[in-house]
SELUMMAR-276011 format. One line per 5 residues: their letters; for each residue x, y, z of C-alpha. Coordinates in steps of 0.1 Angstrom, whole numbers, plus 5000, padded with zeros to 4 digits. Layout:
A) X:Y:Z; ...
This chain:
MELDL) 4232:8022:0220; 4240:8036:0255; 4213:8060:0268; 4221:8095:0280; 4206:8092:0316
QLYSV) 4209:8130:0321; 4178:8133:0300; 4160:8114:0327; 4173:8132:0357; 4149:8143:0385
RTDLA) 4139:8179:0379; 4140:8201:0410; 4143:8239:0415; 4155:8235:0452; 4192:8238:0459
VEAKE) 4190:8215:0489; 4175:8188:0468; 4202:8193:0441; 4228:8189:0469; 4212:8157:0482
MAQGP) 4212:8141:0448; 4249:8152:0443; 4259:8138:0476; 4241:8104:0473; 4231:8081:0502
LETPI) 4265:8083:0518; 4262:8122:0522; 4297:8127:0509; 4309:8164:0514; 4310:8184:0482
PGVNE) 4340:8207:0477; 4329:8243:0472; 4296:8239:0487; 4291:8251:0524; 4261:8241:0545
EVEEA) 4248:8253:0579; 4216:8238:0594; 4194:8251:0622; 4162:8235:0635; 4138:8249:0662
DGIKV) 4100:8247:0667; 4095:8224:0638; 4112:8248:0613; 4145:8237:0597; 4166:8263:0581
TRLGV) 4193:8253:0557; 4219:8279:0545; 4238:8268:0514; 4267:8286:0499; 4281:8276:0465
ANNAG) 4315:8291:0465; 4332:8281:0433; 4329:8264:0399; 4336:8230:0412; 4307:8233:0438
SQAIG) 4284:8248:0411; 4291:8219:0386; 4288:8193:0414; 4252:8202:0423; 4241:8220:0391
RAIGN) 4234:8253:0408; 4249:8288:0401; 4275:8302:0425; 4256:8321:0452; 4237:8319:0485
YVTLE) 4207:8298:0492; 4185:8296:0522; 4157:8271:0526; 4129:8269:0553; 4114:8234:0556
VPALR) 4082:8231:0577; 4064:8198:0572; 4037:8207:0597; 4025:8235:0576; 4000:8211:0559
GGDTG) 3981:8210:0592; 3968:8246:0587; 3980:8257:0622; 3978:8296:0622; 4002:8298:0652
LQQKV) 4028:8279:0633; 4021:8300:0602; 4029:8331:0622; 4062:8316:0635; 4072:8307:0599
SVVFA) 4065:8343:0589; 4087:8356:0617; 4115:8332:0609; 4113:8340:0571; 4114:8378:0579
REFEQ) 4145:8372:0600; 4163:8351:0576; 4154:8373:0546; 4166:8404:0564; 4200:8387:0572
FMNRI) 4201:8375:0535; 4198:8411:0523; 4225:8423:0548; 4247:8395:0537; 4246:8405:0500
GINKN) 4249:8442:0508; 4213:8454:0505; 4209:8483:0532; 4177:8496:0549; 4175:8526:0524
SSVLI) 4176:8505:0492; 4145:8508:0470; 4128:8475:0462; 4109:8461:0432; 4088:8431:0440
VGLGN) 4080:8410:0410; 4052:8384:0414; 4058:8358:0386; 4032:8333:0374; 3997:8329:0361
WNVTP) 3970:8342:0385; 3945:8320:0366; 3963:8288:0376; 3962:8281:0413; 3996:8264:0417
DSLGP) 4012:8291:0397; 3995:8321:0415; 4019:8325:0443; 4037:8355:0429; 4006:8375:0421
LVVEN) 3991:8367:0455; 4022:8378:0473; 4021:8412:0454; 3986:8416:0464; 3995:8414:0500
ALITR) 4028:8433:0499; 4031:8467:0515; 4037:8492:0487; 4050:8527:0494; 4066:8539:0462
QFYEL) 4036:8562:0454; 4041:8581:0486; 4078:8586:0480; 4070:8600:0446; 4040:8622:0455
VPDQV) 4044:8632:0491; 4079:8622:0503; 4078:8647:0532; 4048:8628:0547; 4064:8593:0547
SPGYR) 4068:8582:0583; 4101:8567:0595; 4104:8529:0594; 4092:8524:0558; 4112:8520:0526
NVSAI) 4105:8526:0490; 4087:8495:0477; 4069:8489:0444; 4054:8458:0429; 4042:8442:0396
APGVL) 4027:8410:0386; 4036:8409:0349; 4017:8378:0339; 4030:8350:0318; 4041:8349:0281
GLTGI) 4008:8330:0271; 3986:8358:0285; 4006:8389:0275; 4027:8379:0245; 4057:8395:0264
ESSEV) 4083:8379:0283; 4082:8386:0321; 4118:8396:0320; 4111:8422:0292; 4083:8438:0312
VQGIV) 4105:8439:0343; 4134:8454:0322; 4112:8482:0311; 4101:8490:0347; 4137:8488:0360
DRTKP) 4149:8512:0333; 4122:8537:0343; 4120:8534:0381; 4156:8523:0388; 4152:8502:0419
DVIIA) 4183:8491:0439; 4171:8454:0442; 4145:8432:0427; 4126:8405:0447; 4111:8378:0424
IDALA) 4086:8354:0437; 4075:8323:0418; 4062:8287:0422; 4087:8259:0419; 4089:8222:0412
SRSLE) 4103:8196:0437; 4115:8161:0436; 4102:8153:0470; 4065:8149:0480; 4073:8160:0516
RINTT) 4086:8194:0505; 4056:8202:0483; 4037:8232:0499; 4060:8231:0530; 4092:8247:0518
IQIAD) 4104:8283:0511; 4136:8289:0493; 4155:8323:0490; 4184:8327:0465; 4206:8356:0453
IGIHP) 4211:8342:0418; 4179:8354:0403; 4153:8333:0387; 4141:8319:0353; 4104:8320:0350
GSGIG) 4088:8288:0340; 4119:8267:0346; 4101:8245:0371; 4079:8230:0343; 4106:8229:0317
NKRRG) 4102:8262:0300; 4136:8279:0293; 4127:8317:0295; 4148:8348:0296; 4158:8351:0333
LTKEI) 4155:8378:0359; 4191:8380:0369; 4216:8407:0378; 4235:8399:0345; 4203:8406:0324
LGVPC) 4187:8434:0344; 4217:8452:0358; 4202:8450:0393; 4207:8425:0421; 4179:8399:0420
IAIGV) 4167:8379:0450; 4145:8349:0442; 4118:8336:0466; 4101:8302:0456; 4078:8276:0470
PTVCY) 4075:8243:0454; 4038:8236:0446; 4041:8209:0419; 4057:8176:0414; 4062:8155:0382
ASTIV) 4041:8124:0381; 4072:8103:0372; 4089:8117:0403; 4059:8107:0424; 4059:8071:0410
NNVLE) 4097:8069:0415; 4095:8081:0451; 4067:8056:0458; 4089:8028:0445; 4118:8040:0467
MMKNH) 4095:8041:0496; 4082:8006:0490; 4118:7994:0487; 4127:8009:0521; 4095:7995:0536
FGQMG) 4102:7960:0525; 4139:7964:0535; 4127:7970:0571; 4107:7938:0574; 4136:7919:0589
DGGAH) 4138:7891:0565; 4172:7899:0550; 4157:7916:0520; 4139:7886:0508; 4105:7904:0505
TKEIM) 4122:7933:0486; 4137:7910:0460; 4104:7890:0456; 4082:7919:0451; 4105:7946:0436
GMLDD) 4124:7923:0413; 4148:7940:0389; 4135:7974:0402; 4156:7967:0434; 4189:7965:0415
ISEQE) 4188:7994:0391; 4198:8030:0398; 4174:8058:0406; 4181:8074:0372; 4174:8042:0354
RLQLV) 4142:8036:0373; 4130:8071:0366; 4137:8065:0329; 4116:8035:0330; 4088:8053:0347
KEVLE) 4089:8081:0322; 4089:8057:0293; 4057:8041:0307; 4039:8074:0313; 4048:8091:0281
PLGHD) 4023:8072:0258; 3996:8079:0283; 3999:8118:0278; 4035:8126:0286; 4047:8134:0321
LIVTP) 4020:8150:0341; 4026:8179:0365; 4008:8173:0398; 3997:8194:0426; 3978:8184:0459
KEIDE) 3940:8188:0460; 3943:8212:0489; 3964:8237:0468; 3935:8264:0468; 3937:8268:0505
FIEEI) 3974:8263:0508; 3985:8288:0481; 3966:8316:0500; 3982:8306:0533; 4018:8304:0520
ANIVA) 4014:8337:0500; 4002:8353:0532; 4033:8339:0551; 4057:8352:0524; 4041:8385:0521
SGLNA) 4039:8390:0559; 4076:8380:0562; 4086:8404:0533; 4067:8433:0548; 4084:8428:0582
ALHDA) 4118:8424:0566; 4115:8454:0543; 4098:8479:0567; 4110:8484:0602; 4077:8498:0611
VDPGN) 4062:8464:0605; 4067:8437:0633; 4051:8405:0643; 4026:8424:0665; 4011:8445:0636
VGAYT) 4019:8425:0605; 3984:8412:0601; 3971:8448:0595; 3990:8449:0562; 3977:8416:0546
H) 3943:8401:0541
């Protein structure tokens, strides 16, 4: 019986990784997918546009715009670099809003998705905690609101296991009552690459499906469902154990291939693993791991410290992008 290898595909929430997998090692251009890449000060910015159904089907991502910031050095805990990333994120997010027609007077609802009791999944609630919220002033004392601020509200709705209510249903109720012009949803993601864990931020205008990173198919936060444009911000904080093992095998293969012996070491050590495709190898790894307790979801041991830092970067960037009165010089006064 022939196996359906789609069941064993590498799971990722990042559009850049989906594009890389679709392109393959030859990096063949994909019709309907436009890419623009900039790199400066150790910060790589990739702007992807999926323009049509052909591009969407090729990479498995909805038609829309995706911006990804990759900063490998973030793991070093350099506060100066963190501030630079926050500034670049604010600039990219502001341009992103302009591109999809969100103006400076649009009211915003920030939704921090995730479980605040589980560190890798607490990104959303932590960003909400550090966001500059102003809606109460617009409601109670609108004449006293200084120029340079916009109407911003926020909610961390928890997860289905805590509340018994889908996040999307909670947000739908709030949208019906408060009528924001745009929703910004923040959530933790899963990545196929160890290098991108804790070092990458993705912005997308297609909305988000809570829990999709760990295989849960939940009702999404999208314009089609909520009736309001929804911008998703995500940071990969977890990786599947099978993906890690598969990556290690690939790195071993590349390492042996660089030993200058015509690949003899690779054949000798890797055996059949050198000849089979990535999907077939991943299938094998999953079959080995499953009897040991299924496919584990793994996060780095430094996640406690990192999640606070990346939440602060995202919140600082959001505050600066949403409020003209907030700039790199005073952004620290609005977060903790």
